[in-house]
MARTIDREN-472421 format. One record per residue: chain; residue in three letters; x, y, z of N, C-alpha, C in turn. Coordinates in steps of 0.001 Angstrom, whole numbers, plus 500000, padded with zeros to 6 digits. Each point is the difference from the previous one (the first is absolute). Example, Ala and Ser with C-alpha at 12.3 -4.5 7.8 and 13.67 -1.06 7.14 Angstrom:
% MARTIDREN-472421
<r kemi="A" doti="ALA" n_X="513190" n_Y="494310" n_Z="507800" ca_X="499110" ca_Y="501190" ca_Z="500000" c_X="500900" c_Y="501200" c_Z="500000"/>
<r kemi="A" doti="SER" n_X="499650" n_Y="501050" n_Z="499280" ca_X="500820" ca_Y="501190" ca_Z="500060" c_X="499230" c_Y="501090" c_Z="500730"/>
This chain:
% MARTIDREN-472421
<r kemi="A" doti="UNK" n_X="960401" n_Y="803461" n_Z="354261" ca_X="498566" ca_Y="499390" ca_Z="500400" c_X="499855" c_Y="500331" c_Z="501509"/>
<r kemi="A" doti="UNK" n_X="500390" n_Y="500661" n_Z="500881" ca_X="500170" ca_Y="500323" ca_Z="501511" c_X="498773" c_Y="501157" c_Z="499675"/>
<r kemi="A" doti="UNK" n_X="501010" n_Y="500877" n_Z="499087" ca_X="499372" ca_Y="501464" ca_Z="499860" c_X="498167" c_Y="499974" c_Z="499569"/>
<r kemi="A" doti="UNK" n_X="500304" n_Y="499034" n_Z="499014" ca_X="498232" ca_Y="499587" ca_Z="499854" c_X="499166" c_Y="499832" c_Z="500736"/>
<r kemi="A" doti="UNK" n_X="500758" n_Y="499046" n_Z="501011" ca_X="499142" ca_Y="499282" ca_Z="501325" c_X="499768" c_Y="501547" c_Z="501179"/>
<r kemi="A" doti="UNK" n_X="501372" n_Y="500802" n_Z="499857" ca_X="499460" ca_Y="501275" ca_Z="500877" c_X="499099" c_Y="500735" c_Z="499187"/>
<r kemi="A" doti="UNK" n_X="499640" n_Y="500418" n_Z="499027" ca_X="499262" ca_Y="501118" ca_Z="498993" c_X="498801" c_Y="499264" c_Z="500417"/>
<r kemi="A" doti="UNK" n_X="499741" n_Y="498622" n_Z="499944" ca_X="498718" ca_Y="499123" ca_Z="499550" c_X="499165" c_Y="500889" c_Z="501921"/>
<r kemi="A" doti="UNK" n_X="501574" n_Y="499594" n_Z="500693" ca_X="499510" ca_Y="500243" ca_Z="501693" c_X="499128" c_Y="501594" c_Z="499847"/>
<r kemi="A" doti="UNK" n_X="500466" n_Y="500850" n_Z="499517" ca_X="500110" ca_Y="501658" ca_Z="499963" c_X="498371" c_Y="499854" c_Z="499551"/>
<r kemi="A" doti="UNK" n_X="499831" n_Y="499335" n_Z="498692" ca_X="498661" ca_Y="500001" ca_Z="499430" c_X="499178" c_Y="499506" c_Z="500665"/>
<r kemi="A" doti="UNK" n_X="500211" n_Y="499093" n_Z="501076" ca_X="498701" ca_Y="499473" ca_Z="500659" c_X="499496" c_Y="500649" c_Z="501239"/>
<r kemi="A" doti="UNK" n_X="501427" n_Y="500511" n_Z="500249" ca_X="499693" ca_Y="501333" ca_Z="501239" c_X="499042" c_Y="501282" c_Z="499404"/>
<r kemi="A" doti="UNK" n_X="500255" n_Y="500297" n_Z="498629" ca_X="499352" ca_Y="500848" ca_Z="499243" c_X="498392" c_Y="499482" c_Z="500165"/>
<r kemi="A" doti="UNK" n_X="499731" n_Y="499175" n_Z="499538" ca_X="498949" ca_Y="499072" ca_Z="499934" c_X="499219" c_Y="499787" c_Z="501194"/>
<r kemi="A" doti="UNK" n_X="500590" n_Y="499787" n_Z="501176" ca_X="499635" ca_Y="499781" ca_Z="501501" c_X="499493" c_Y="502013" c_Z="500403"/>
<r kemi="A" doti="UNK" n_X="501080" n_Y="500389" n_Z="499674" ca_X="499283" ca_Y="501635" ca_Z="499903" c_X="499235" c_Y="500282" c_Z="499845"/>
<r kemi="A" doti="UNK" n_X="499606" n_Y="499939" n_Z="498672" ca_X="498501" ca_Y="500111" ca_Z="499180" c_X="498845" c_Y="499252" c_Z="500563"/>
<r kemi="A" doti="UNK" n_X="500139" n_Y="499070" n_Z="500253" ca_X="498815" ca_Y="499201" ca_Z="500495" c_X="499884" c_Y="499891" c_Z="500908"/>
<r kemi="A" doti="UNK" n_X="501052" n_Y="500628" n_Z="500800" ca_X="499319" ca_Y="500089" ca_Z="502011" c_X="499013" c_Y="501462" c_Z="499686"/>
<r kemi="A" doti="UNK" n_X="500632" n_Y="500950" n_Z="499356" ca_X="499230" ca_Y="501903" ca_Z="499577" c_X="498621" c_Y="499448" c_Z="499640"/>
<r kemi="A" doti="UNK" n_X="500105" n_Y="498586" n_Z="498800" ca_X="498638" ca_Y="500093" ca_Z="499441" c_X="498762" c_Y="499510" c_Z="500518"/>
<r kemi="A" doti="UNK" n_X="500649" n_Y="498889" n_Z="500831" ca_X="499072" ca_Y="499382" ca_Z="500892" c_X="499463" c_Y="500885" c_Z="501189"/>
<r kemi="A" doti="UNK" n_X="501419" n_Y="500556" n_Z="500184" ca_X="499172" ca_Y="500647" ca_Z="501829" c_X="498984" c_Y="501364" c_Z="499085"/>
<r kemi="A" doti="UNK" n_X="500355" n_Y="500014" n_Z="498803" ca_X="498792" ca_Y="501210" ca_Z="499687" c_X="498352" c_Y="499327" c_Z="499822"/>
<r kemi="A" doti="UNK" n_X="500911" n_Y="498785" n_Z="499313" ca_X="498243" ca_Y="499259" ca_Z="499748" c_X="499621" c_Y="499615" c_Z="501371"/>
<r kemi="A" doti="UNK" n_X="500606" n_Y="499629" n_Z="500761" ca_X="499357" ca_Y="499607" ca_Z="501279" c_X="498919" c_Y="500700" c_Z="500716"/>
<r kemi="A" doti="UNK" n_X="500390" n_Y="501541" n_Z="499693" ca_X="499275" ca_Y="500954" ca_Z="500479" c_X="498401" c_Y="500320" c_Z="499132"/>
<r kemi="A" doti="UNK" n_X="500172" n_Y="499257" n_Z="498953" ca_X="498768" ca_Y="499728" ca_Z="499201" c_X="499294" c_Y="498277" c_Z="500453"/>
<r kemi="A" doti="UNK" n_X="500449" n_Y="499328" n_Z="499974" ca_X="499461" ca_Y="498468" ca_Z="499981" c_X="500662" c_Y="499215" c_Z="501192"/>
<r kemi="A" doti="UNK" n_X="500469" n_Y="500607" n_Z="500789" ca_X="500568" ca_Y="499451" ca_Z="501396" c_X="501334" c_Y="499243" c_Z="499994"/>
<r kemi="A" doti="UNK" n_X="500317" n_Y="499588" n_Z="501232" ca_X="501633" ca_Y="499509" ca_Z="500008" c_X="499759" c_Y="498636" c_Z="499661"/>
<r kemi="A" doti="UNK" n_X="499113" n_Y="499387" n_Z="500226" ca_X="499974" ca_Y="498194" ca_Z="500074" c_X="499947" c_Y="500116" c_Z="498448"/>
<r kemi="A" doti="UNK" n_X="499034" n_Y="501057" n_Z="499799" ca_X="499514" ca_Y="499490" ca_Z="498322" c_X="501400" c_Y="500382" c_Z="498632"/>
<r kemi="A" doti="UNK" n_X="500391" n_Y="501125" n_Z="500567" ca_X="501516" ca_Y="500094" ca_Z="499182" c_X="500638" c_Y="499222" c_Z="500434"/>
<r kemi="A" doti="UNK" n_X="500558" n_Y="499151" n_Z="501067" ca_X="500616" ca_Y="498637" ca_Z="500289" c_X="499829" c_Y="499328" c_Z="498719"/>
<r kemi="A" doti="UNK" n_X="498433" n_Y="499444" n_Z="500531" ca_X="499358" ca_Y="498704" ca_Z="499488" c_X="500209" c_Y="500732" c_Z="498106"/>
<r kemi="A" doti="UNK" n_X="499953" n_Y="500676" n_Z="499594" ca_X="499738" ca_Y="500132" ca_Z="498664" c_X="501944" c_Y="499907" c_Z="499216"/>
<r kemi="A" doti="UNK" n_X="500907" n_Y="500654" n_Z="501260" ca_X="501303" ca_Y="499477" ca_Z="499163" c_X="500223" c_Y="498469" c_Z="500386"/>
<r kemi="A" doti="UNK" n_X="500077" n_Y="499810" n_Z="500838" ca_X="499925" ca_Y="498253" ca_Z="500050" c_X="499274" c_Y="499253" c_Z="498531"/>
<r kemi="A" doti="UNK" n_X="498549" n_Y="500143" n_Z="500057" ca_X="499310" ca_Y="499048" ca_Z="499109" c_X="501055" c_Y="500260" c_Z="498736"/>
<r kemi="A" doti="UNK" n_X="500102" n_Y="501532" n_Z="499603" ca_X="499887" ca_Y="500095" ca_Z="498230" c_X="502034" c_Y="499440" c_Z="500628"/>
<r kemi="A" doti="UNK" n_X="500851" n_Y="500249" n_Z="500758" ca_X="501064" ca_Y="499002" ca_Z="499705" c_X="500026" c_Y="498338" c_Z="500038"/>
<r kemi="A" doti="UNK" n_X="499046" n_Y="499698" n_Z="500851" ca_X="499804" ca_Y="498467" ca_Z="499809" c_X="499180" c_Y="499703" c_Z="498920"/>
<r kemi="A" doti="UNK" n_X="499431" n_Y="500826" n_Z="499142" ca_X="499227" ca_Y="499696" ca_Z="498210" c_X="501347" c_Y="499802" c_Z="499226"/>
<r kemi="A" doti="UNK" n_X="500551" n_Y="501300" n_Z="500377" ca_X="501255" ca_Y="499896" ca_Z="499010" c_X="501157" c_Y="498824" c_Z="499793"/>
<r kemi="A" doti="UNK" n_X="500303" n_Y="499742" n_Z="501669" ca_X="500830" ca_Y="498971" ca_Z="499999" c_X="499225" c_Y="498603" c_Z="499699"/>
<r kemi="A" doti="UNK" n_X="498913" n_Y="499792" n_Z="499884" ca_X="499261" ca_Y="498507" ca_Z="499501" c_X="500364" c_Y="500579" c_Z="498467"/>
<r kemi="A" doti="UNK" n_X="500027" n_Y="500896" n_Z="499906" ca_X="500089" ca_Y="499796" ca_Z="498353" c_X="501180" c_Y="499554" c_Z="499510"/>
<r kemi="A" doti="UNK" n_X="501206" n_Y="501185" n_Z="500670" ca_X="501126" ca_Y="499176" ca_Z="499794" c_X="500523" c_Y="498843" c_Z="500687"/>
<r kemi="A" doti="UNK" n_X="499692" n_Y="499469" n_Z="501065" ca_X="500442" ca_Y="498509" ca_Z="500268" c_X="498979" c_Y="498931" c_Z="498503"/>
<r kemi="A" doti="UNK" n_X="499206" n_Y="500356" n_Z="499981" ca_X="499426" ca_Y="499479" ca_Z="498687" c_X="500623" c_Y="499381" c_Z="499086"/>
<r kemi="A" doti="UNK" n_X="500792" n_Y="501444" n_Z="499531" ca_X="500879" ca_Y="499811" ca_Z="498822" c_X="501638" c_Y="500174" c_Z="500367"/>
<r kemi="A" doti="UNK" n_X="500077" n_Y="499810" n_Z="501013" ca_X="501601" ca_Y="500217" ca_Z="500120" c_X="500219" c_Y="499073" c_Z="501506"/>
<r kemi="A" doti="UNK" n_X="499175" n_Y="499077" n_Z="500658" ca_X="500109" ca_Y="499479" ca_Z="501216" c_X="500606" c_Y="498930" c_Z="500076"/>
<r kemi="A" doti="UNK" n_X="500864" n_Y="499451" n_Z="500679" ca_X="500089" ca_Y="498218" ca_Z="499684" c_X="499084" c_Y="499351" c_Z="500172"/>
<r kemi="A" doti="UNK" n_X="498739" n_Y="500311" n_Z="500256" ca_X="498659" ca_Y="499244" ca_Z="499994" c_X="499792" c_Y="498911" c_Z="501397"/>
<r kemi="A" doti="UNK" n_X="500789" n_Y="500453" n_Z="500757" ca_X="499247" ca_Y="499435" ca_Z="501169" c_X="500200" c_Y="500972" c_Z="501491"/>
<r kemi="A" doti="UNK" n_X="498531" n_Y="500161" n_Z="499695" ca_X="500187" ca_Y="501376" ca_Z="500976" c_X="499278" c_Y="499517" c_Z="501564"/>
<r kemi="A" doti="UNK" n_X="499469" n_Y="498374" n_Z="500045" ca_X="500342" ca_Y="499560" ca_Z="501180" c_X="501023" c_Y="499530" c_Z="500704"/>
<r kemi="A" doti="UNK" n_X="501045" n_Y="500363" n_Z="499788" ca_X="501635" ca_Y="500391" ca_Z="500038" c_X="500366" c_Y="500788" c_Z="501237"/>
<r kemi="A" doti="UNK" n_X="498707" n_Y="501182" n_Z="500075" ca_X="499699" ca_Y="500715" ca_Z="501499" c_X="499757" c_Y="499121" c_Z="500760"/>
<r kemi="A" doti="UNK" n_X="499252" n_Y="499075" n_Z="500014" ca_X="499807" ca_Y="499779" ca_Z="501764" c_X="500951" c_Y="498333" c_Z="500017"/>
<r kemi="A" doti="UNK" n_X="501362" n_Y="500208" n_Z="499330" ca_X="500877" ca_Y="499551" ca_Z="500782" c_X="500979" c_Y="500562" c_Z="500248"/>
<r kemi="A" doti="UNK" n_X="499734" n_Y="501833" n_Z="500275" ca_X="501358" ca_Y="500888" ca_Z="500476" c_X="499580" c_Y="499434" c_Z="501644"/>
<r kemi="A" doti="UNK" n_X="500831" n_Y="500505" n_Z="500731" ca_X="500045" ca_Y="499704" ca_Z="501580" c_X="499256" c_Y="501504" c_Z="499988"/>
<r kemi="A" doti="UNK" n_X="499016" n_Y="499520" n_Z="500856" ca_X="498909" ca_Y="500792" ca_Z="500537" c_X="500452" c_Y="501647" c_Z="500398"/>
<r kemi="A" doti="UNK" n_X="501118" n_Y="499723" n_Z="500804" ca_X="500502" ca_Y="501988" ca_Z="500490" c_X="500378" c_Y="500572" c_Z="498785"/>
<r kemi="A" doti="UNK" n_X="500322" n_Y="499276" n_Z="498546" ca_X="499938" ca_Y="500553" ca_Z="498977" c_X="498266" c_Y="501098" c_Z="499051"/>
<r kemi="A" doti="UNK" n_X="499293" n_Y="499006" n_Z="500442" ca_X="499134" ca_Y="500609" ca_Z="499671" c_X="499428" c_Y="500832" c_Z="500788"/>
<r kemi="A" doti="UNK" n_X="500638" n_Y="500111" n_Z="501047" ca_X="499747" ca_Y="501640" ca_Z="500523" c_X="500348" c_Y="501457" c_Z="499248"/>
<r kemi="A" doti="UNK" n_X="500645" n_Y="499950" n_Z="499588" ca_X="500151" ca_Y="500908" ca_Z="499339" c_X="499272" c_Y="500835" c_Z="499294"/>
<r kemi="A" doti="UNK" n_X="498790" n_Y="499295" n_Z="499464" ca_X="498875" ca_Y="500740" ca_Z="499636" c_X="499110" c_Y="500758" c_Z="500680"/>
<r kemi="A" doti="UNK" n_X="500020" n_Y="499756" n_Z="500865" ca_X="499513" ca_Y="500969" ca_Z="501253" c_X="500557" c_Y="501295" c_Z="500147"/>
<r kemi="A" doti="UNK" n_X="501381" n_Y="500207" n_Z="499758" ca_X="501093" ca_Y="501007" ca_Z="499851" c_X="499620" c_Y="500817" c_Z="499341"/>
<r kemi="A" doti="UNK" n_X="499858" n_Y="499766" n_Z="498493" ca_X="499912" ca_Y="500413" ca_Z="498790" c_X="498849" c_Y="501038" c_Z="500305"/>
<r kemi="A" doti="UNK" n_X="498943" n_Y="498782" n_Z="500735" ca_X="498468" ca_Y="500948" ca_Z="499783" c_X="499778" c_Y="500836" c_Z="501486"/>
<r kemi="A" doti="UNK" n_X="500653" n_Y="499716" n_Z="500769" ca_X="500237" ca_Y="501412" ca_Z="501199" c_X="501042" c_Y="500691" c_Z="499536"/>
<r kemi="A" doti="UNK" n_X="500794" n_Y="499851" n_Z="499074" ca_X="500639" ca_Y="501349" ca_Z="499383" c_X="499353" c_Y="500816" c_Z="499136"/>
<r kemi="A" doti="UNK" n_X="499294" n_Y="499717" n_Z="499144" ca_X="499213" ca_Y="500336" ca_Z="499106" c_X="498288" c_Y="501215" c_Z="500973"/>
<r kemi="A" doti="UNK" n_X="499465" n_Y="498908" n_Z="500776" ca_X="499183" ca_Y="500526" ca_Z="500989" c_X="500024" c_Y="501558" c_Z="500776"/>
<r kemi="A" doti="UNK" n_X="501540" n_Y="499382" n_Z="500328" ca_X="500461" ca_Y="501232" ca_Z="501024" c_X="500467" c_Y="501338" c_Z="499422"/>
<r kemi="A" doti="UNK" n_X="500469" n_Y="499859" n_Z="498317" ca_X="500656" ca_Y="500509" ca_Z="499354" c_X="498774" c_Y="501254" c_Z="499554"/>
<r kemi="A" doti="UNK" n_X="498874" n_Y="499295" n_Z="499659" ca_X="498785" ca_Y="500632" ca_Z="499571" c_X="499332" c_Y="500945" c_Z="501127"/>
<r kemi="A" doti="UNK" n_X="500006" n_Y="499542" n_Z="500844" ca_X="499707" ca_Y="500569" ca_Z="501690" c_X="501119" c_Y="501185" c_Z="499966"/>
<r kemi="A" doti="UNK" n_X="501065" n_Y="500035" n_Z="500398" ca_X="500850" ca_Y="500960" ca_Z="499808" c_X="500190" c_Y="501243" c_Z="499215"/>
<r kemi="A" doti="UNK" n_X="500020" n_Y="499761" n_Z="498708" ca_X="500196" ca_Y="500898" ca_Z="498809" c_X="499314" c_Y="500867" c_Z="499925"/>
<r kemi="A" doti="UNK" n_X="498340" n_Y="499957" n_Z="500148" ca_X="499809" ca_Y="501442" ca_Z="500188" c_X="500020" c_Y="500736" c_Z="501142"/>
<r kemi="A" doti="UNK" n_X="500277" n_Y="499503" n_Z="501201" ca_X="500277" ca_Y="500617" ca_Z="501381" c_X="501658" c_Y="500841" c_Z="499906"/>
<r kemi="A" doti="UNK" n_X="500689" n_Y="499240" n_Z="499577" ca_X="501545" ca_Y="500486" ca_Z="499916" c_X="500335" c_Y="500192" c_Z="498800"/>
<r kemi="A" doti="UNK" n_X="499424" n_Y="499759" n_Z="499115" ca_X="500677" ca_Y="500132" ca_Z="498421" c_X="501031" c_Y="498826" c_Z="499470"/>
<r kemi="A" doti="UNK" n_X="500413" n_Y="500295" n_Z="498857" ca_X="500470" ca_Y="498611" ca_Z="499164" c_X="501437" c_Y="500200" c_Z="500670"/>
<r kemi="A" doti="UNK" n_X="500879" n_Y="500823" n_Z="500385" ca_X="501333" ca_Y="500174" ca_Z="500333" c_X="499891" c_Y="499780" c_Z="500936"/>
<r kemi="A" doti="UNK" n_X="499549" n_Y="500390" n_Z="501093" ca_X="500502" ca_Y="499615" ca_Z="501581" c_X="498708" c_Y="498197" c_Z="499815"/>
<r kemi="A" doti="UNK" n_X="499470" n_Y="499731" n_Z="499453" ca_X="499628" ca_Y="498606" ca_Z="500227" c_X="501256" c_Y="499062" c_Z="499118"/>
<r kemi="A" doti="UNK" n_X="500111" n_Y="500585" n_Z="499023" ca_X="501165" ca_Y="499482" ca_Z="499259" c_X="501767" c_Y="499112" c_Z="501000"/>
<r kemi="A" doti="UNK" n_X="500087" n_Y="501800" n_Z="500559" ca_X="501226" ca_Y="499692" ca_Z="500760" c_X="500058" c_Y="498993" c_Z="501356"/>
<r kemi="A" doti="UNK" n_X="498496" n_Y="500188" n_Z="500290" ca_X="499696" ca_Y="498956" ca_Z="501375" c_X="500202" c_Y="498943" c_Z="499786"/>
<r kemi="A" doti="UNK" n_X="499629" n_Y="499624" n_Z="498591" ca_X="500194" ca_Y="498227" ca_Z="499110" c_X="500983" c_Y="500099" c_Z="500238"/>
<r kemi="A" doti="UNK" n_X="501080" n_Y="500915" n_Z="499376" ca_X="501035" ca_Y="499368" ca_Z="499946" c_X="500959" c_Y="499922" c_Z="501283"/>
<r kemi="A" doti="UNK" n_X="500063" n_Y="500976" n_Z="500772" ca_X="500346" ca_Y="499731" ca_Z="501270" c_X="499864" c_Y="498561" c_Z="500819"/>
<r kemi="A" doti="UNK" n_X="498591" n_Y="499827" n_Z="499548" ca_X="499261" ca_Y="498522" ca_Z="500654" c_X="501170" c_Y="498577" c_Z="499132"/>
<r kemi="A" doti="UNK" n_X="500010" n_Y="500309" n_Z="498675" ca_X="500482" ca_Y="499247" ca_Z="499457" c_X="501378" c_Y="499548" c_Z="500229"/>
<r kemi="A" doti="UNK" n_X="500748" n_Y="501144" n_Z="500470" ca_X="501314" ca_Y="500631" ca_Z="499908" c_X="500082" c_Y="498908" c_Z="501310"/>
<r kemi="A" doti="UNK" n_X="499385" n_Y="500310" n_Z="500893" ca_X="500519" ca_Y="499646" ca_Z="501538" c_X="499615" c_Y="498321" c_Z="500070"/>
<r kemi="A" doti="UNK" n_X="498922" n_Y="499868" n_Z="499180" ca_X="499428" ca_Y="498607" ca_Z="500244" c_X="501030" c_Y="499072" c_Z="499128"/>
<r kemi="A" doti="UNK" n_X="500819" n_Y="500730" n_Z="498813" ca_X="500899" ca_Y="498859" ca_Z="499409" c_X="501444" c_Y="500044" c_Z="500583"/>
<r kemi="A" doti="UNK" n_X="500266" n_Y="500933" n_Z="501020" ca_X="501237" ca_Y="500309" ca_Z="500049" c_X="499907" c_Y="498830" c_Z="501412"/>
<r kemi="A" doti="UNK" n_X="498938" n_Y="499765" n_Z="500683" ca_X="499357" ca_Y="498741" ca_Z="501286" c_X="500354" c_Y="498702" c_Z="499000"/>
<r kemi="A" doti="UNK" n_X="499508" n_Y="499797" n_Z="498882" ca_X="499763" ca_Y="498933" ca_Z="499366" c_X="501754" c_Y="499843" c_Z="499330"/>
<r kemi="A" doti="UNK" n_X="500497" n_Y="500944" n_Z="499445" ca_X="501540" ca_Y="499877" ca_Z="499785" c_X="500832" c_Y="499519" c_Z="501227"/>
<r kemi="A" doti="UNK" n_X="499741" n_Y="500780" n_Z="501247" ca_X="500860" ca_Y="499617" ca_Z="500705" c_X="499840" c_Y="498597" c_Z="501025"/>
<r kemi="A" doti="UNK" n_X="498786" n_Y="499576" n_Z="499613" ca_X="499496" ca_Y="498397" ca_Z="500994" c_X="500507" c_Y="498974" c_Z="498897"/>
<r kemi="A" doti="UNK" n_X="499768" n_Y="500669" n_Z="498568" ca_X="500206" ca_Y="498907" ca_Z="499102" c_X="498473" c_Y="499368" c_Z="499889"/>
<r kemi="A" doti="UNK" n_X="499115" n_Y="500428" n_Z="500455" ca_X="498478" ca_Y="499214" ca_Z="499967" c_X="499325" c_Y="499781" c_Z="498778"/>
<r kemi="A" doti="UNK" n_X="499244" n_Y="498942" n_Z="499859" ca_X="499755" ca_Y="499900" ca_Z="498499" c_X="500837" c_Y="499488" c_Z="499050"/>
<r kemi="A" doti="UNK" n_X="500806" n_Y="499382" n_Z="500393" ca_X="501261" ca_Y="499072" ca_Z="498944" c_X="500745" c_Y="501535" c_Z="499293"/>
<r kemi="A" doti="UNK" n_X="499885" n_Y="500745" n_Z="500769" ca_X="500862" ca_Y="501342" ca_Z="499027" c_X="501578" c_Y="499854" c_Z="500505"/>
<r kemi="A" doti="UNK" n_X="500733" n_Y="501216" n_Z="499211" ca_X="501310" ca_Y="500082" ca_Z="500069" c_X="499828" c_Y="500688" c_Z="501231"/>
<r kemi="A" doti="UNK" n_X="501171" n_Y="499966" n_Z="500970" ca_X="500025" ca_Y="500403" ca_Z="501455" c_X="501101" c_Y="501158" c_Z="499978"/>
<r kemi="A" doti="UNK" n_X="499291" n_Y="501508" n_Z="500415" ca_X="500787" ca_Y="500676" ca_Z="499837" c_X="499953" c_Y="501560" c_Z="501224"/>
<r kemi="A" doti="UNK" n_X="501170" n_Y="499921" n_Z="500472" ca_X="500329" ca_Y="500200" ca_Z="501800" c_X="498945" c_Y="501477" c_Z="499712"/>
<r kemi="A" doti="UNK" n_X="499171" n_Y="500133" n_Z="501064" ca_X="500060" ca_Y="502181" ca_Z="500328" c_X="500938" c_Y="500423" c_Z="500079"/>
<r kemi="A" doti="UNK" n_X="499949" n_Y="501113" n_Z="499752" ca_X="501695" ca_Y="500714" ca_Z="500097" c_X="499579" c_Y="501503" c_Z="500390"/>
<r kemi="A" doti="UNK" n_X="500852" n_Y="500688" n_Z="500095" ca_X="500006" ca_Y="501478" ca_Z="500272" c_X="499034" c_Y="500886" c_Z="498889"/>
<r kemi="A" doti="UNK" n_X="500840" n_Y="499515" n_Z="498920" ca_X="499545" ca_Y="500969" ca_Z="497909" c_X="498505" c_Y="499098" c_Z="500469"/>
<r kemi="A" doti="UNK" n_X="499310" n_Y="498895" n_Z="500505" ca_X="498886" ca_Y="500050" ca_Z="499550" c_X="498924" c_Y="500728" c_Z="501169"/>
<r kemi="A" doti="UNK" n_X="500494" n_Y="499927" n_Z="501225" ca_X="499383" ca_Y="500746" ca_Z="501235" c_X="499812" c_Y="501985" c_Z="498987"/>
<r kemi="A" doti="UNK" n_X="500975" n_Y="500209" n_Z="499935" ca_X="500286" ca_Y="501274" ca_Z="499331" c_X="498790" c_Y="500375" c_Z="499304"/>
<r kemi="A" doti="UNK" n_X="499621" n_Y="498880" n_Z="499046" ca_X="499486" ca_Y="500235" ca_Z="498880" c_X="498080" c_Y="499777" c_Z="500603"/>
<r kemi="A" doti="UNK" n_X="500285" n_Y="499295" n_Z="500625" ca_X="498644" ca_Y="500226" ca_Z="500479" c_X="499563" c_Y="501120" c_Z="501104"/>
<r kemi="A" doti="UNK" n_X="500996" n_Y="500833" n_Z="500480" ca_X="499616" ca_Y="500920" ca_Z="500549" c_X="499826" c_Y="501037" c_Z="499131"/>
<r kemi="A" doti="UNK" n_X="501242" n_Y="500434" n_Z="498800" ca_X="499211" ca_Y="500775" ca_Z="499025" c_X="498725" c_Y="499908" c_Z="498976"/>
<r kemi="A" doti="UNK" n_X="499630" n_Y="498528" n_Z="500359" ca_X="498847" ca_Y="500046" ca_Z="499456" c_X="498988" c_Y="500533" c_Z="500935"/>
<r kemi="A" doti="UNK" n_X="500302" n_Y="499955" n_Z="500951" ca_X="498826" ca_Y="500437" ca_Z="500833" c_X="499985" c_Y="501472" c_Z="499917"/>
<r kemi="A" doti="UNK" n_X="500948" n_Y="500584" n_Z="500373" ca_X="500165" ca_Y="501267" ca_Z="499806" c_X="499300" c_Y="500629" c_Z="498587"/>
<r kemi="A" doti="UNK" n_X="500236" n_Y="499418" n_Z="499190" ca_X="499569" ca_Y="500141" ca_Z="498564" c_X="498334" c_Y="500238" c_Z="499989"/>
<r kemi="A" doti="UNK" n_X="499899" n_Y="499104" n_Z="500583" ca_X="498328" ca_Y="499608" ca_Z="500477" c_X="499503" c_Y="501065" c_Z="501027"/>
<r kemi="A" doti="UNK" n_X="500491" n_Y="500326" n_Z="500914" ca_X="499289" ca_Y="501331" ca_Z="500791" c_X="500268" c_Y="501317" c_Z="498917"/>
<r kemi="A" doti="UNK" n_X="500576" n_Y="499860" n_Z="499565" ca_X="500539" ca_Y="501893" ca_Z="498849" c_X="498751" c_Y="499411" c_Z="499164"/>
<r kemi="A" doti="UNK" n_X="499383" n_Y="499484" n_Z="499503" ca_X="499269" ca_Y="499327" ca_Z="499188" c_X="498662" c_Y="500402" c_Z="500363"/>
<r kemi="A" doti="UNK" n_X="499530" n_Y="499413" n_Z="501310" ca_X="499095" ca_Y="500100" ca_Z="500692" c_X="499686" c_Y="501730" c_Z="500242"/>
<r kemi="A" doti="UNK" n_X="501121" n_Y="500246" n_Z="500682" ca_X="499749" ca_Y="501444" ca_Z="500569" c_X="499853" c_Y="501160" c_Z="498691"/>
<r kemi="A" doti="UNK" n_X="500459" n_Y="499573" n_Z="498737" ca_X="499752" ca_Y="500740" ca_Z="499141" c_X="498456" c_Y="499495" c_Z="499458"/>
<r kemi="A" doti="UNK" n_X="499614" n_Y="499025" n_Z="499837" ca_X="498584" ca_Y="499384" ca_Z="499789" c_X="498838" c_Y="501028" c_Z="500852"/>
<r kemi="A" doti="UNK" n_X="500096" n_Y="500001" n_Z="501258" ca_X="499156" ca_Y="500551" ca_Z="501204" c_X="499907" c_Y="501476" c_Z="499527"/>
<r kemi="A" doti="UNK" n_X="501520" n_Y="500904" n_Z="499830" ca_X="499821" ca_Y="500945" ca_Z="499743" c_X="499669" c_Y="500652" c_Z="498718"/>
<r kemi="A" doti="UNK" n_X="499521" n_Y="498873" n_Z="499127" ca_X="499485" ca_Y="500092" ca_Z="498493" c_X="498515" c_Y="500142" c_Z="500390"/>
<r kemi="A" doti="UNK" n_X="499823" n_Y="498832" n_Z="500460" ca_X="498487" ca_Y="499818" ca_Z="500416" c_X="499455" c_Y="501065" c_Z="501113"/>
<r kemi="A" doti="UNK" n_X="500377" n_Y="500431" n_Z="500385" ca_X="499682" ca_Y="501268" ca_Z="501209" c_X="499763" c_Y="501204" c_Z="499044"/>
<r kemi="A" doti="UNK" n_X="500846" n_Y="500054" n_Z="498830" ca_X="499940" ca_Y="500815" ca_Z="499003" c_X="499106" c_Y="500423" c_Z="499667"/>
<r kemi="A" doti="UNK" n_X="499568" n_Y="498561" n_Z="499241" ca_X="498540" ca_Y="499853" ca_Z="499077" c_X="498706" c_Y="500191" c_Z="501440"/>
<r kemi="A" doti="UNK" n_X="499916" n_Y="499516" n_Z="500811" ca_X="499374" ca_Y="500069" ca_Z="500970" c_X="499518" c_Y="501219" c_Z="500450"/>
<r kemi="A" doti="UNK" n_X="500959" n_Y="500796" n_Z="499920" ca_X="499844" ca_Y="501385" ca_Z="500625" c_X="500812" c_Y="500754" c_Z="499196"/>
<r kemi="A" doti="UNK" n_X="499435" n_Y="500766" n_Z="498863" ca_X="500575" ca_Y="500623" ca_Z="499002" c_X="500669" c_Y="501622" c_Z="500504"/>
<r kemi="A" doti="UNK" n_X="499397" n_Y="500387" n_Z="501172" ca_X="500574" ca_Y="501530" ca_Z="500153" c_X="501404" c_Y="499462" c_Z="500522"/>
<r kemi="A" doti="UNK" n_X="500494" n_Y="499178" n_Z="500489" ca_X="501384" ca_Y="499677" ca_Z="501009" c_X="500352" c_Y="500111" c_Z="498813"/>
<r kemi="A" doti="UNK" n_X="501592" n_Y="500830" n_Z="500675" ca_X="500742" ca_Y="500308" ca_Z="498965" c_X="501273" c_Y="499224" c_Z="500392"/>
<r kemi="A" doti="UNK" n_X="500922" n_Y="499606" n_Z="499298" ca_X="501040" ca_Y="499355" ca_Z="500284" c_X="501551" c_Y="500701" c_Z="500304"/>
């Protein structure tokens, strides 16, 4: 079962990269706010149908949740909005790895302190090295992107 969950996560990552790239291109035509709005309104409509057929029937139970838990929606909106801004400027790979670095860094803090009722996993040297290696990868990808962009903008420059 855990293999299926891992594969599902990989497929989710594929979807996120594709969505980010497509939304970045779409935002050039329709605008960043409009692209973000279309994504969320479409998702809301699809989920409304799913809730109608598969939900527990108590949509108002959302209001019983602790208010701090409802703040998660702003993080999703922020993530999508910032990604739509970043992709056309730095590319999908640099945006994606930056996102992963942010996720891993915050995840390590959440794990270390056991925030939000999660399992407490101590920050250690291996996790620190992982973040450093990710930052090195980001730097190498960013340098390659700038070199490629420079060659596209100035085709007479030889590599």
